[in-house]
RORONU-896980 format. One line per field, with one value per residue (C-alpha): z, y, x; residue number from 1. Coordinates in nm, 3 decimals, m for minus. Last residue first. Example, Ala and Ser with C-alpha at 12.3 -4.5 7.8 and 13.67 -1.06 7.14 Angstrom:
2
zz	[0.714, 0.780];
yy	[m0.106, m0.450];
xx	[1.367, 1.230];
nr	[2, 1];
***
This chain:
672
zz	[m2.352, m2.139, m2.008, m1.625, m1.460, m1.130, m0.810, m0.481, m0.126, 0.117, 0.471, 0.662, 0.932, 1.166, 1.222, 1.207, 0.932, 0.831, 0.695, 0.621, 0.354, 0.358, 0.031, m0.026, m0.389, m0.563, m0.911, m1.225, m1.562, m1.374, m1.475, m1.599, m1.263, m1.300, m1.028, m1.160, m1.403, m1.133, m0.903, m1.136, m1.188, m0.811, m0.790, m1.065, m0.904, m0.563, m0.721, m0.774, m0.721, m0.496, m0.474, m0.745, m0.515, m0.352, m0.012, m0.034, m0.181, 0.007, 0.022, 0.330, 0.301, 0.493, 0.184, m0.047, 0.203, 0.219, m0.150, m0.148, 0.119, m0.104, m0.382, m0.186, m0.141, m0.323, m0.299, m0.125, m0.235, m0.052, m0.197, 0.042, m0.027, 0.331, 0.310, 0.155, 0.449, 0.686, 0.457, 0.595, 0.912, 0.756, 0.818, 1.194, 1.146, 0.930, 1.177, 1.448, 1.248, 1.180, 0.908, 0.794, 0.688, 0.541, 0.411, 0.075, 0.197, 0.114, 0.203, m0.031, 0.069, m0.161, m0.155, 0.112, 0.292, 0.489, 0.690, 1.008, 0.968, 1.112, 1.093, 1.193, 1.013, 0.678, 0.543, 0.435, 0.158, 0.156, 0.243, m0.088, m0.037, m0.349, m0.398, m0.347, 0.010, 0.091, 0.015, 0.053, 0.230, 0.379, 0.433, 0.809, 1.104, 1.216, 1.227, 1.575, 1.763, 1.758, 1.907, 2.183, 1.910, 2.012, 2.101, 1.965, 1.812, 1.749, 1.400, 1.253, 0.946, 0.576, 0.600, 0.259, 0.073, m0.246, m0.430, m0.698, m0.412, m0.201, 0.121, 0.483, 0.790, 0.615, 0.878, 0.640, 0.500, 0.865, 0.946, 0.644, 0.702, 1.064, 0.951, 0.690, 0.941, 1.177, 0.875, 0.812, 1.170, 1.210, 0.883, 0.999, 1.347, 1.186, 0.939, 1.244, 1.127, 1.056, 0.797, 0.995, 1.344, 1.214, 1.063, 1.388, 1.581, 1.323, 1.357, 1.736, 1.721, 1.462, 1.663, 1.921, 1.723, 1.423, 1.123, 1.062, 0.856, 0.531, 0.425, 0.666, 0.645, 0.965, 0.982, 1.429, 1.148, 0.760, 0.741, 1.002, 1.365, 1.464, 1.505, 1.793, 1.980, 2.035, 2.364, 2.491, 2.388, 2.515, 2.854, 2.993, 2.942, 3.159, 3.432, 3.421, 3.442, 3.746, 3.918, 3.847, 3.971, 4.292, 4.359, 4.477, 4.822, 4.979, 4.723, 4.923, 5.225, 5.007, 5.035, 5.264, 5.334, 5.050, 4.806, 4.835, 4.803, 4.481, 4.337, 4.468, 4.280, 3.952, 4.050, 4.074, 3.722, 3.561, 3.685, 3.520, 3.210, 2.903, 2.985, 2.734, 2.781, 2.524, 2.716, 3.055, 2.895, 2.687, 3.014, 3.178, 2.887, 2.869, 3.246, 3.417, 3.647, 4.008, 4.221, 4.543, 4.805, 5.166, 5.286, 5.283, 4.954, 4.794, 4.888, 4.733, 4.421, 4.363, 4.430, 4.167, 3.933, 3.928, 3.913, 3.624, 3.450, 3.510, 3.327, 3.038, 2.981, 2.791, 2.523, 2.395, 2.066, 2.165, 1.955, 2.010, 2.383, 2.372, 2.224, 2.434, 2.757, 2.657, 2.573, 2.893, 3.107, 2.965, 2.990, 3.341, 3.475, 3.302, 3.397, 3.770, 3.767, 3.623, 3.917, 4.181, 4.108, 4.200, 4.499, 4.641, 4.911, 5.024, 5.025, 5.223, 5.487, 5.512, 5.569, 5.422, 5.689, 5.757, 5.742, 5.957, 5.776, 5.567, 5.568, 5.607, 5.405, 5.259, 5.418, 5.178, 4.817, 4.746, 4.700, 4.576, 4.784, 4.590, 4.860, 5.129, 4.923, 4.651, 4.900, 4.637, 4.684, 4.784, 4.469, 4.260, 4.390, 4.361, 4.013, 3.887, 4.040, 3.894, 3.540, 3.529, 3.646, 3.384, 3.116, 3.146, 2.804, 2.651, 2.681, 2.437, 2.196, 1.817, 1.756, 1.978, 1.775, 1.677, 1.972, 2.227, 2.051, 2.074, 2.432, 2.486, 2.324, 2.518, 2.843, 2.804, 2.693, 2.987, 3.231, 3.115, 3.099, 3.449, 3.605, 3.439, 3.562, 3.914, 3.946, 3.795, 4.070, 3.886, 4.108, 3.793, 3.664, 3.958, 3.767, 3.457, 3.665, 3.877, 3.554, 3.401, 3.702, 3.698, 3.330, 3.385, 3.683, 3.470, 3.660, 3.994, 4.158, 4.194, 4.346, 4.598, 4.497, 4.526, 4.194, 4.128, 3.747, 3.686, 4.004, 3.913, 3.554, 3.654, 3.681, 3.313, 3.182, 3.364, 3.227, 2.877, 2.938, 3.050, 2.710, 2.535, 2.754, 2.695, 2.325, 2.283, 2.500, 2.275, 1.951, 2.060, 2.115, 2.462, 2.396, 2.353, 2.704, 2.833, 2.737, 3.096, 3.244, 3.396, 3.704, 3.918, 3.717, 3.760, 4.132, 4.143, 3.949, 4.162, 4.475, 4.345, 4.284, 4.642, 4.780, 4.573, 4.690, 5.055, 4.989, 4.844, 5.124, 5.408, 5.231, 5.221, 5.582, 5.678, 5.484, 5.638, 5.983, 6.165, 6.512, 6.395, 6.037, 6.105, 6.076, 5.784, 5.781, 5.459, 5.509, 5.615, 5.366, 5.132, 5.000, 4.997, 5.174, 5.049, 4.710, 4.683, 4.751, 4.508, 4.221, 4.314, 4.272, 3.909, 3.849, 3.965, 3.747, 3.441, 3.535, 3.588, 3.892, 3.916, 3.717, 3.439, 3.187, 3.016, 3.078, 3.085, 3.261, 3.597, 3.932, 4.073, 3.975, 3.985, 4.361, 4.389, 4.143, 4.341, 4.654, 4.506, 4.267, 4.453, 4.768, 4.609, 4.515, 4.883, 4.898, 4.693, 4.953, 4.794, 4.569, 4.329, 4.041, 4.288, 4.366, 3.988, 4.024, 4.309, 4.154, 3.812, 3.966, 4.152, 3.849, 3.620, 3.860, 3.882, 3.500, 3.454, 3.720, 3.620, 3.252, 3.316, 3.555, 3.306, 3.019, 3.226, 3.323, 2.989, 2.778, 3.015, 3.287, 3.032, 3.241, 3.135, 3.474, 3.557, 3.267, 3.371, 3.745, 3.721, 3.583, 3.916, 3.908, 3.554, 3.625, 3.945, 3.744, 3.494, 3.751, 3.913, 3.579, 3.494, 3.848, 3.837, 3.941, 3.811, 3.910, 3.558, 3.361, 3.567, 3.524, 3.153, 3.115, 3.315, 3.108, 2.815, 2.564, 2.203, 1.915, 1.607, 1.299, 0.988, 0.693, 0.422, 0.080, m0.217, m0.041, 0.154, m0.194, m0.337, m0.035, m0.014, m0.391, m0.621, m0.992, m1.122, m1.182, m1.496, m1.434, m1.760, m1.764, m1.960, m1.971, m2.269, m2.254, m1.920, m1.859, m1.493];
yy	[0.069, 0.029, 0.338, 0.336, 0.341, 0.483, 0.341, 0.550, 0.414, 0.705, 0.706, 1.000, 1.194, 1.476, 1.821, 1.965, 2.235, 2.093, 1.773, 1.557, 1.297, 0.992, 0.853, 0.476, 0.407, 0.117, 0.029, m0.065, m0.150, m0.352, m0.459, m0.110, 0.049, 0.406, 0.609, 0.947, 0.953, 0.831, 1.088, 1.364, 1.251, 1.249, 1.608, 1.737, 1.549, 1.710, 2.063, 2.357, 2.188, 2.301, 2.081, 2.287, 2.591, 2.425, 2.290, 2.141, 2.435, 2.690, 2.811, 2.962, 3.298, 3.479, 3.690, 3.375, 3.199, 3.522, 3.520, 3.145, 3.221, 3.489, 3.244, 3.000, 2.647, 2.381, 2.107, 2.058, 1.777, 1.584, 1.322, 1.067, 1.010, 1.007, 1.366, 1.481, 1.357, 1.550, 1.846, 1.860, 2.003, 2.344, 2.313, 2.354, 2.673, 2.823, 2.717, 2.893, 3.210, 3.217, 3.056, 3.163, 3.021, 2.690, 2.483, 2.391, 2.322, 1.959, 1.771, 1.493, 1.249, 1.036, 0.719, 0.516, 0.205, 0.349, 0.077, 0.156, 0.103, m0.196, m0.267, m0.632, m0.636, m0.612, m0.443, m0.635, m0.463, m0.162, 0.085, 0.028, 0.176, 0.326, 0.199, 0.321, 0.469, 0.755, 1.011, 0.878, 1.189, 1.196, 1.534, 1.651, 1.527, 1.300, 1.592, 1.558, 1.248, 1.051, 1.355, 1.138, 0.862, 0.523, 0.204, m0.135, m0.237, m0.610, m0.604, m0.929, m1.018, m0.990, m0.875, m0.833, m0.515, m0.543, m0.892, m0.821, m0.773, m0.495, m0.585, m0.509, m0.550, m0.388, m0.132, 0.156, m0.027, m0.099, 0.271, 0.371, 0.114, 0.236, 0.610, 0.510, 0.335, 0.641, 0.856, 0.606, 0.593, 0.961, 0.993, 0.734, 0.900, 1.239, 1.085, 0.956, 0.631, 0.508, 0.752, 0.864, 0.858, 1.082, 1.333, 1.306, 1.426, 1.698, 1.814, 1.832, 2.025, 2.272, 2.313, 2.593, 2.758, 2.821, 2.652, 2.852, 2.812, 3.018, 3.307, 3.537, 3.531, 3.720, 3.975, 3.872, 3.910, 3.927, 3.987, 3.706, 3.797, 3.526, 3.770, 3.936, 3.597, 3.705, 3.860, 3.529, 3.344, 3.637, 3.643, 3.427, 3.717, 3.939, 3.713, 3.639, 4.029, 4.058, 3.785, 3.944, 4.271, 4.098, 4.074, 3.725, 3.762, 3.514, 3.237, 3.045, 3.035, 2.799, 2.506, 2.248, 2.240, 2.449, 2.385, 2.020, 2.020, 2.217, 1.926, 1.670, 1.854, 1.822, 1.446, 1.433, 1.602, 1.377, 1.074, 1.251, 1.061, 1.086, 1.362, 1.377, 1.726, 1.865, 1.749, 1.897, 2.210, 2.273, 2.232, 2.501, 2.746, 2.701, 2.749, 2.527, 2.574, 2.661, 2.925, 3.010, 2.792, 2.823, 2.453, 2.429, 2.610, 2.314, 2.074, 2.296, 2.377, 1.999, 1.884, 2.125, 2.075, 1.708, 1.726, 1.961, 1.748, 1.436, 1.648, 1.738, 1.388, 1.335, 1.093, 0.982, 0.995, 1.176, 1.490, 1.493, 1.455, 1.737, 1.988, 1.885, 1.936, 2.297, 2.366, 2.181, 2.377, 2.723, 2.632, 2.510, 2.809, 3.034, 2.884, 2.856, 3.226, 3.342, 3.171, 3.307, 3.670, 3.652, 3.427, 3.701, 3.880, 3.583, 3.366, 3.615, 3.613, 3.230, 3.229, 2.917, 2.659, 2.656, 2.371, 2.394, 2.557, 2.372, 2.414, 2.753, 3.014, 3.244, 3.559, 3.825, 3.813, 4.127, 4.510, 4.681, 4.977, 4.974, 4.901, 4.763, 4.519, 4.469, 4.321, 4.253, 3.894, 3.830, 4.000, 3.845, 3.500, 3.530, 3.678, 3.396, 3.126, 3.297, 3.343, 2.970, 2.847, 3.071, 2.963, 2.573, 2.502, 2.272, 1.906, 1.663, 1.958, 1.879, 1.868, 2.182, 2.375, 2.682, 2.676, 2.643, 2.907, 3.138, 3.062, 3.151, 3.495, 3.574, 3.464, 3.665, 3.977, 3.955, 3.919, 4.186, 4.430, 4.325, 4.365, 4.717, 4.837, 4.688, 4.847, 5.177, 5.221, 5.441, 5.754, 5.974, 5.731, 5.833, 6.013, 5.786, 5.470, 5.617, 5.701, 5.377, 5.206, 5.429, 5.344, 4.975, 4.999, 5.140, 4.954, 4.801, 4.761, 4.954, 4.824, 5.064, 5.263, 5.213, 5.185, 4.941, 4.967, 4.603, 4.574, 4.883, 4.758, 4.429, 4.565, 4.680, 4.350, 4.173, 4.394, 4.331, 3.971, 3.990, 4.137, 3.857, 3.575, 3.733, 3.755, 3.409, 3.253, 3.442, 3.353, 2.978, 2.968, 2.917, 2.739, 2.408, 2.454, 2.415, 2.044, 1.972, 2.013, 1.674, 1.796, 1.658, 1.831, 2.166, 2.120, 2.048, 2.350, 2.570, 2.428, 2.486, 2.842, 2.861, 2.726, 2.962, 3.247, 3.126, 3.065, 3.432, 3.598, 3.403, 3.479, 3.844, 3.855, 3.694, 3.938, 4.217, 4.089, 3.900, 3.985, 4.044, 3.943, 3.666, 3.876, 4.090, 4.460, 4.525, 4.617, 4.966, 5.196, 5.173, 4.841, 4.710, 4.401, 4.328, 4.485, 4.397, 4.024, 4.026, 4.164, 3.953, 3.647, 3.758, 3.842, 3.498, 3.333, 3.520, 3.429, 3.059, 2.885, 2.509, 2.185, 2.069, 1.901, 1.607, 1.278, 1.459, 1.260, 1.418, 1.244, 1.065, 1.310, 1.599, 1.572, 1.594, 1.881, 2.077, 2.058, 2.141, 2.428, 2.629, 2.580, 2.722, 3.031, 3.098, 3.181, 3.502, 3.690, 3.771, 4.036, 3.763, 3.890, 3.890, 3.523, 3.458, 3.506, 3.287, 2.997, 3.058, 3.025, 2.693, 2.557, 2.621, 2.396, 2.145, 2.132, 2.039, 1.781, 1.611, 1.605, 1.429, 1.185, 1.147, 1.069, 0.824, 0.636, 0.617, 0.361, 0.097, 0.158, 0.135, 0.215, 0.005, m0.053, 0.324, 0.421, 0.317, 0.325, 0.683, 0.766, 0.761, 0.869, 0.723, 0.412, 0.342, 0.378, 0.157, m0.104, m0.063, m0.096, m0.418, m0.572, m0.490, m0.184, m0.092, 0.268, 0.416, 0.137, 0.111, 0.499, 0.483, 0.188, 0.355, 0.670, 0.481, 0.360, 0.428, 0.185, 0.370, 0.263, 0.108, 0.158, m0.108, 0.019, m0.097, m0.055, 0.270, 0.447, 0.358, 0.509, 0.818, 0.873, 0.775, 0.820, 0.573, 0.707, 0.841, 1.149, 1.270, 1.378, 1.625, 1.656, 1.411, 1.191, 1.024, 0.807, 0.808];
xx	[m15.469, m15.762, m15.966, m15.998, m16.328, m16.296, m16.482, m16.449, m16.471, m16.521, m16.362, m16.465, m16.260, m16.381, m16.250, m16.586, m16.536, m16.190, m16.353, m16.058, m16.133, m15.900, m15.971, m15.981, m15.937, m16.093, m15.961, m16.146, m15.984, m15.708, m15.377, m15.256, m15.277, m15.177, m15.023, m14.948, m15.249, m15.475, m15.342, m15.403, m15.765, m15.799, m15.667, m15.919, m16.205, m16.137, m16.165, m15.948, m15.613, m15.319, m14.994, m14.857, m14.833, m14.518, m14.445, m14.102, m13.890, m14.094, m14.456, m14.610, m14.417, m14.713, m14.803, m14.826, m15.043, m15.265, m15.312, m15.402, m15.671, m15.812, m15.848, m16.021, m15.889, m16.095, m15.830, m15.498, m15.283, m15.020, m14.786, m14.646, m14.290, m14.166, m14.037, m14.367, m14.551, m14.342, m14.392, m14.740, m14.591, m14.620, m14.999, m14.934, m14.723, m15.010, m15.274, m15.080, m15.054, m15.434, m15.626, m15.972, m16.305, m16.202, m16.510, m16.382, m16.019, m16.031, m15.715, m15.602, m15.333, m15.148, m14.906, m15.074, m14.953, m14.659, m14.499, m14.310, m13.924, m13.745, m13.361, m13.310, m12.976, m13.122, m13.444, m13.748, m13.917, m14.151, m13.880, m13.687, m13.329, m13.184, m12.837, m12.486, m12.557, m12.325, m12.567, m12.921, m13.047, m13.402, m13.541, m13.480, m13.668, m13.362, m13.118, m13.025, m13.152, m12.817, m12.644, m12.477, m12.426, m12.582, m12.415, m12.519, m12.186, m12.172, m12.296, m12.364, m12.138, m12.191, m12.551, m12.725, m12.820, m13.002, m13.081, m12.838, m12.578, m12.444, m12.247, m12.313, m12.089, m11.788, m11.740, m11.835, m12.121, m12.248, m12.221, m12.415, m12.675, m12.716, m12.745, m12.998, m13.196, m13.205, m13.314, m13.614, m13.704, m13.714, m13.930, m14.160, m14.197, m14.256, m14.516, m14.702, m14.904, m15.257, m15.363, m15.681, m15.518, m15.237, m15.500, m15.692, m15.388, m15.316, m15.674, m15.677, m15.352, m15.494, m15.811, m15.768, m15.491, m15.691, m15.858, m16.186, m16.490, m16.647, m16.399, m16.217, m15.843, m15.747, m15.457, m15.233, m14.964, m14.883, m14.524, m14.444, m14.358, m14.116, m13.841, m13.983, m13.950, m13.581, m13.678, m13.793, m13.474, m13.244, m13.402, m13.131, m12.869, m13.088, m13.114, m12.737, m12.676, m12.901, m12.728, m12.392, m12.515, m12.604, m12.222, m12.116, m11.950, m12.205, m12.158, m11.895, m12.130, m12.363, m12.103, m12.252, m12.631, m12.773, m12.503, m12.518, m12.892, m12.875, m12.639, m12.902, m13.186, m12.971, m12.956, m13.328, m13.372, m13.104, m13.298, m13.587, m13.499, m13.267, m13.034, m12.738, m12.608, m12.856, m13.157, m13.067, m12.919, m13.241, m13.437, m13.237, m13.254, m13.627, m13.693, m13.949, m14.236, m14.202, m14.372, m14.179, m14.001, m14.057, m14.082, m14.446, m14.442, m14.223, m14.519, m14.795, m14.578, m14.493, m14.844, m14.994, m14.700, m14.765, m15.146, m15.126, m14.880, m15.115, m15.391, m15.165, m15.029, m14.700, m14.639, m14.304, m14.098, m13.777, m13.837, m14.215, m14.179, m13.907, m14.147, m14.433, m14.244, m14.167, m14.529, m14.640, m14.408, m14.506, m14.886, m14.853, m14.684, m14.897, m15.229, m15.111, m14.982, m15.314, m15.490, m15.263, m15.319, m15.690, m15.605, m15.353, m15.543, m15.741, m15.428, m15.255, m15.528, m15.517, m15.136, m14.969, m14.851, m14.481, m14.220, m13.902, m13.600, m13.354, m12.977, m12.795, m12.971, m12.706, m12.571, m12.473, m12.570, m12.350, m12.432, m12.094, m11.986, m11.649, m11.397, m11.621, m11.840, m11.590, m11.334, m11.070, m11.010, m11.375, m11.517, m11.263, m11.332, m11.706, m11.679, m11.466, m11.694, m11.990, m11.817, m11.738, m12.088, m12.273, m12.005, m12.098, m11.947, m12.207, m12.130, m11.953, m11.882, m11.882, m12.259, m12.319, m12.077, m12.295, m12.520, m12.218, m12.032, m12.321, m12.362, m11.993, m12.037, m12.361, m12.208, m11.883, m12.063, m12.315, m12.047, m11.833, m12.116, m12.238, m11.896, m11.848, m12.178, m12.129, m11.799, m11.910, m12.197, m12.431, m12.535, m12.559, m12.848, m13.082, m13.349, m13.289, m13.334, m13.635, m13.823, m13.740, m13.903, m14.214, m14.268, m14.237, m14.468, m14.724, m15.009, m14.881, m14.552, m14.227, m13.906, m13.733, m13.439, m13.065, m12.890, m12.607, m12.641, m12.696, m12.903, m13.119, m13.152, m13.308, m13.660, m13.622, m13.525, m13.808, m14.061, m13.938, m13.934, m14.300, m14.390, m14.211, m14.371, m14.718, m14.660, m14.510, m14.806, m15.066, m14.878, m14.853, m15.236, m15.369, m15.691, m15.495, m15.382, m15.724, m15.712, m15.558, m15.914, m15.941, m16.117, m15.855, m15.570, m15.774, m15.794, m15.425, m15.330, m15.547, m15.399, m15.050, m15.125, m15.282, m14.946, m14.730, m14.937, m14.858, m14.494, m14.440, m14.635, m14.447, m14.111, m14.202, m14.293, m13.957, m13.765, m13.964, m13.896, m14.172, m14.294, m14.663, m14.697, m14.950, m15.260, m15.244, m15.255, m15.050, m14.671, m14.557, m14.381, m14.103, m13.989, m14.348, m14.478, m14.824, m14.775, m14.412, m14.487, m14.780, m14.564, m14.259, m14.485, m14.554, m14.184, m14.090, m14.370, m14.222, m13.841, m13.917, m13.783, m13.763, m13.843, m13.607, m13.822, m13.661, m13.846, m14.199, m14.471, m14.421, m14.544, m14.236, m13.955, m14.203, m14.199, m13.813, m13.812, m14.050, m13.847, m13.503, m13.478, m13.747, m13.551, m13.251, m13.442, m13.461, m13.092, m13.123, m13.335, m13.683, m13.825, m13.963, m13.732, m13.439, m13.508, m13.465, m13.094, m13.031, m13.238, m13.081, m12.738, m12.828, m13.028, m12.711, m12.507, m12.776, m12.824, m12.462, m12.450, m12.769, m12.673, m12.361, m12.527, m12.825, m12.581, m12.385, m12.696, m12.864, m12.691, m12.581, m12.856, m13.131, m13.444, m13.738, m13.865, m13.816, m14.037, m14.386, m14.357, m14.225, m14.549, m14.708, m15.071, m15.116, m14.919, m15.108, m15.432, m15.328, m15.243, m15.568, m15.748, m15.561, m15.639, m16.014, m16.235, m16.570, m16.665, m16.607, m16.741, m17.067, m17.106, m17.060, m17.297, m17.566, m17.531, m17.598, m17.339, m17.374, m17.320, m17.241, m17.452, m17.310, m17.553, m17.528, m17.502, m17.726, m18.069, m17.967, m17.857, m18.191, m18.378, m18.165, m18.234, m17.949, m17.896, m17.622, m17.276, m17.081, m16.835, m16.668, m16.306, m16.100, m15.725, m15.683, m15.991, m16.002, m16.312, m16.456];
nr	[672, 671, 670, 669, 668, 667, 666, 665, 664, 663, 662, 661, 660, 659, 658, 657, 656, 655, 654, 653, 652, 651, 650, 649, 648, 647, 646, 645, 644, 643, 642, 641, 640, 639, 638, 637, 636, 635, 634, 633, 632, 631, 630, 629, 628, 627, 626, 625, 624, 623, 622, 621, 620, 619, 618, 617, 616, 615, 614, 613, 612, 611, 610, 609, 608, 607, 606, 605, 604, 603, 602, 601, 600, 599, 598, 597, 596, 595, 594, 593, 592, 591, 590, 589, 588, 587, 586, 585, 584, 583, 582, 581, 580, 579, 578, 577, 576, 575, 574, 573, 572, 571, 570, 569, 568, 567, 566, 565, 564, 563, 562, 561, 560, 559, 558, 557, 556, 555, 554, 553, 552, 551, 550, 549, 548, 547, 546, 545, 544, 543, 542, 541, 540, 539, 538, 537, 536, 535, 534, 533, 532, 531, 530, 529, 528, 527, 526, 525, 524, 523, 522, 521, 520, 519, 518, 517, 516, 515, 514, 513, 512, 511, 510, 509, 508, 507, 506, 505, 504, 503, 502, 501, 500, 499, 498, 497, 496, 495, 494, 493, 492, 491, 490, 489, 488, 487, 486, 485, 484, 483, 482, 481, 480, 479, 478, 477, 476, 475, 474, 473, 472, 471, 470, 469, 468, 467, 466, 465, 464, 463, 462, 461, 460, 459, 458, 457, 456, 455, 454, 453, 452, 451, 450, 449, 448, 447, 446, 445, 444, 443, 442, 441, 440, 439, 438, 437, 436, 435, 434, 433, 432, 431, 430, 429, 428, 427, 426, 425, 424, 423, 422, 421, 420, 419, 418, 417, 416, 415, 414, 413, 412, 411, 410, 409, 408, 407, 406, 405, 404, 403, 402, 401, 400, 399, 398, 397, 396, 395, 394, 393, 392, 391, 390, 389, 388, 387, 386, 385, 384, 383, 382, 381, 380, 379, 378, 377, 376, 375, 374, 373, 372, 371, 370, 369, 368, 367, 366, 365, 364, 363, 362, 361, 360, 359, 358, 357, 356, 355, 354, 353, 352, 351, 350, 349, 348, 347, 346, 345, 344, 343, 342, 341, 340, 339, 338, 337, 336, 335, 334, 333, 332, 331, 330, 329, 328, 327, 326, 325, 324, 323, 322, 321, 320, 319, 318, 317, 316, 315, 314, 313, 312, 311, 310, 309, 308, 307, 306, 305, 304, 303, 302, 301, 300, 299, 298, 297, 296, 295, 294, 293, 292, 291, 290, 289, 288, 287, 286, 285, 284, 283, 282, 281, 280, 279, 278, 277, 276, 275, 274, 273, 272, 271, 270, 269, 268, 267, 266, 265, 264, 263, 262, 261, 260, 259, 258, 257, 256, 255, 254, 253, 252, 251, 250, 249, 248, 247, 246, 245, 244, 243, 242, 241, 240, 239, 238, 237, 236, 235, 234, 233, 232, 231, 230, 229, 228, 227, 226, 225, 224, 223, 222, 221, 220, 219, 218, 217, 216, 215, 214, 213, 212, 211, 210, 209, 208, 207, 206, 205, 204, 203, 202, 201, 200, 199, 198, 197, 196, 195, 194, 193, 192, 191, 190, 189, 188, 187, 186, 185, 184, 183, 182, 181, 180, 179, 178, 177, 176, 175, 174, 173, 172, 171, 170, 169, 168, 167, 166, 165, 164, 163, 162, 161, 160, 159, 158, 157, 156, 155, 154, 153, 152, 151, 150, 149, 148, 147, 146, 145, 144, 143, 142, 141, 140, 139, 138, 137, 136, 135, 134, 133, 132, 131, 130, 129, 128, 127, 126, 125, 124, 123, 122, 121, 120, 119, 118, 117, 116, 115, 114, 113, 112, 111, 110, 109, 108, 107, 106, 105, 104, 103, 102, 101, 100, 99, 98, 97, 96, 95, 94, 93, 92, 91, 90, 89, 88, 87, 86, 85, 84, 83, 82, 81, 80, 79, 78, 77, 76, 75, 74, 73, 72, 71, 70, 69, 68, 67, 66, 65, 64, 63, 62, 61, 60, 59, 58, 57, 56, 55, 54, 53, 52, 51, 50, 49, 48, 47, 46, 45, 44, 43, 42, 41, 40, 39, 38, 37, 36, 35, 34, 33, 32, 31, 30, 29, 28, 27, 26, 25, 24, 23, 22, 21, 20, 19, 18, 17, 16, 15, 14, 13, 12, 11, 10, 9, 8, 7, 6, 5, 4, 3, 2, 1];
***
């Protein structure tokens, strides 16, 4: 290739397939036969046994590396904070399941204990989830309605309505867990990739609206039976407006005050989270105050307020699931299994990326399957995770599932010792807390971009089902994770700034040199915050060269490429998940790797503009009409004047098949 101004001429020999094969050796992939696969699968040795044990019991992998000095205090604080919230959410979400409030405490205890041993996420808070609680409640009210006789099911004889509902909830939870366990054994954890972010967001947002409407009767203090089935939200609203004149003013005022206080303090927690040692436990505070005021002024008698009433006292004996209930509810249990796993895995994935560890989808299915089956035997209902509760567990310093098991111990204390103190709590308070905790799901409406669920149809797709696979393949191809490199560099800069302030580093002609070794090995509580942001050299008087040896044993993964070219010639359309996934290309830009996109169709470019894809980091200047134009630009930007010929290794990502090819290209450079 001979540059002449902004023009180029490509010169290479004419190849046939035979002549090309003569000059270039073909490398064939060695393929194993079925016999070899079976032999490998059934062969057992010491290492394989150890790996199998670590896979089935992930606790073995992280407990031996547990850093007591740095992690234990954070786990204790996180466990106490999360446990208090888990108690309140367990009580509140029981209302969604149409069960007595006390049974939500079982859901906050038994599944969390099992997940401690089997789960791969270190930050997930296992327990009741409002969407699943609502789905359980739909089955419960269908088989044991508020008004009218229960379904004709063997095993209901001699049981009160409350006991019948508990039996239905535990049975449907058992079969839900069985579905999850079977899917985990069949290694179908990959199904989560077919549940796009937009699908999950749409489902949870719509369910949040249903939950909001279902709680109006508690917030307003109205007395009418719950509604189930098609158009339930319409009939519920009809009942609310028909009975609105009977609103209990005490319930309404209490609910409004509770929601206002909680929303205000939660906003304060979000805005000042970097300055607060732990978030203000406003749910706990308002619950304690509400209990005290309700008891002191006798809300139940004076204002006819419905309270929690008699709490569960200790644990009840295990029960077996009812086979007839399983037959009646299996159809509902399967989507519950999918939703519970999808939500938990999505949340776990966010925190695993943030804290740089891996989670296993198949093991998560096994963990939740066993957790739900075990919990159902002790009268708990469907467990997954709640976004707000998991956020509290992580933000208050939780490092491992030690925090999770400590939060379960907090629930245990309430169950066996102090549960009676919550008996005067108005149910309207629980309804208000449920509504407040829906804020995150309801605010997903803001995520709708100006160009939504419109499809860009040209030759082949990038969409929700392959965008994660593509990103994984891209990381595998370049040999490093740009996000990990970015976090390591930002963390290194924080340490360098700290050492400069403490006089442990000095600047010389050779760069940064250690004046005295650092004795401070502690980490800030918010050490992970901001590590994924653009690198900021402020406070450091020299430019850090990441390719040289850094002082004070600071290590950063090497980056051995300066340019990445993505060929869009086979892209047919992009959906919203793909757009969000491609936005992560800025991680390469932040570690000084130039990204170029070539052969992008003009219609896709128009849609990228409409969807606000471009910003201060990802600009239209990274797009080139052809691969040759991009390569010519790279040659001009990174010249090598010492050689007339240079071999470039181009990482070529084929979007059509999401495969990676390595192509050696020889370019002739003009001397002088």
